[in-house]
C-alpha positions in Angstrom: 0.0 0.0 0.0 1.2 3.5 -0.8 0.2 6.8 0.7 1.0 10.2 -0.7 1.3 12.9 1.9 0.1 16.3 0.7 -0.4 19.8 2.0 -2.8 22.3 0.6 -1.6 25.9 0.4 -3.9 29.0 0.8 -4.0 29.6 -2.9 -5.4 26.0 -3.5 -2.2 24.5 -4.8 -1.4 21.0 -3.6 2.2 20.4 -2.4 3.6 16.9 -2.0 6.2 16.1 0.6 6.5 12.3 0.9 5.4 8.9 -0.1 4.9 6.2 2.5 5.3 2.6 1.3 3.8 -0.1 3.4 4.4 -3.9 3.3 2.3 -6.2 5.4 0.8 -3.1 7.2 4.2 -1.9 8.3 6.0 1.1 7.0 8.6 -0.3 4.7 10.0 2.9 3.1 9.4 6.6 3.3 10.4 8.6 0.3 10.9 12.3 1.1 11.4 14.8 -1.7 11.5 18.5 -2.4 8.0 20.0 -2.7 6.1 19.0 -5.8 3.3 21.4 -6.4 0.3 21.2 -8.8 -2.6 23.6 -9.1 -5.4 21.0 -8.7 -6.0 17.3 -8.2 -6.6 16.7 -11.9 -2.8 17.4 -12.4 -1.7 14.8 -10.0 0.2 11.9 -11.5 1.0 9.1 -9.1 1.6 5.6 -10.5 2.9 2.4 -9.2 2.0 0.3 -12.3 4.8 1.2 -14.7 8.1 -0.6 -15.2 10.3 2.4 -16.3 13.5 0.4 -16.6 12.0 -2.8 -17.9 13.4 -5.1 -15.2 10.1 -6.8 -14.5 9.3 -4.7 -11.4 6.9 -1.8 -11.2 8.4 1.6 -10.2 7.0 4.7 -8.5 6.1 7.8 -10.6 5.2 11.2 -9.2 4.6 14.3 -11.2 7.2 17.1 -11.0 5.3 19.8 -12.8 2.4 20.2 -15.2 1.9 22.9 -17.8 -0.6 23.5 -20.6 1.1 21.1 -23.0 3.7 19.2 -21.1 4.5 17.6 -17.8 7.5 15.9 -16.1 7.7 13.2 -13.5 10.2 11.8 -11.0 10.7 8.1 -10.8 11.9 5.8 -8.0 13.1 2.5 -9.5 12.6 -0.8 -7.6 15.9 -2.2 -6.4 15.7 -6.0 -6.2 18.6 -6.3 -3.8 17.4 -3.8 -1.2 13.7 -4.3 -1.9 13.3 -0.6 -1.8 12.9 2.2 -4.4 15.8 4.3 -5.6 15.4 7.7 -7.0 16.6 8.0 -10.7 17.1 11.7 -11.4 17.8 11.5 -15.2 14.1 10.6 -15.8 13.1 14.0 -14.3 14.1 15.8 -17.5 12.0 13.8 -19.9 8.8 15.7 -20.8 5.5 13.9 -21.6 7.2 10.5 -20.8 5.7 7.5 -22.5 7.0 4.0 -21.5 6.7 1.4 -24.2 7.3 -2.1 -22.7 6.8 -3.8 -26.0 9.7 -1.9 -27.7 11.5 -1.5 -24.3 12.0 2.2 -24.9 10.9 5.6 -23.5 9.7 8.4 -25.7 9.1 12.1 -25.3 7.2 14.4 -27.6 6.4 18.0 -26.8 6.4 21.5 -28.3 7.3 24.9 -27.1 5.3 27.6 -28.8 3.6 27.1 -32.1 6.6 26.0 -34.2 9.2 24.3 -32.0 8.7 20.6 -31.6 10.8 17.9 -29.9 10.7 14.1 -30.3 13.2 11.9 -28.4 13.7 8.2 -27.8 15.6 6.6 -24.9 16.7 3.1 -24.0 18.4 1.5 -21.1 22.0 0.3 -21.6 24.0 -1.3 -18.7 21.6 0.3 -16.1 21.8 3.8 -17.6 19.2 5.6 -19.6 20.6 6.9 -22.9 19.0 9.1 -25.5 19.1 7.0 -28.7 17.6 9.5 -31.2 16.0 13.0 -31.4 14.1 15.0 -34.0 14.0 18.7 -33.2 12.4 21.5 -35.2 13.3 25.0 -33.9 12.4 28.2 -35.8 12.3 26.3 -39.1 15.6 24.4 -38.6 15.5 20.6 -38.4 18.1 18.7 -36.2 18.3 14.9 -36.3 20.3 13.1 -33.7 21.0 9.4 -33.3 23.3 7.1 -31.4 25.8 5.0 -33.5 28.5 2.9 -31.8 28.0 4.7 -28.5 28.3 8.2 -29.9 25.7 10.8 -30.7 25.6 11.8 -34.4 24.0 15.2 -35.2 22.7 15.9 -38.7 
């Protein structure tokens, strides 16, 4: 069982401070983090049903921020050895994260303003998340990036 501790501020925003994880009705782990704030309950993203690193164990996802067209989440990945969740900061920077267990990849697609678009693909290699490709359109310029033999190629 998981509980998400929240505080509501006078302006109505909801601030999150911690997640309590229970096992057999006993507190197993308490995850404390910097305040995560959303404007209303509709913006809350809290999942324990995604396997972000494709190791066969579900991980914990909590929203970092939400905007009009994008959002970002923090992830705590299940550690088989300790039987606890470890924070994995590199996932914080991926906007509009989509986890595709079939392809074993993570994708991100978002835009900033009316003409700038970003599409990125990530995969896990030796326990680290690596960007494998990107398609970026900024102010009419198109940039394509991909990983080849461990190096990023930019076209």
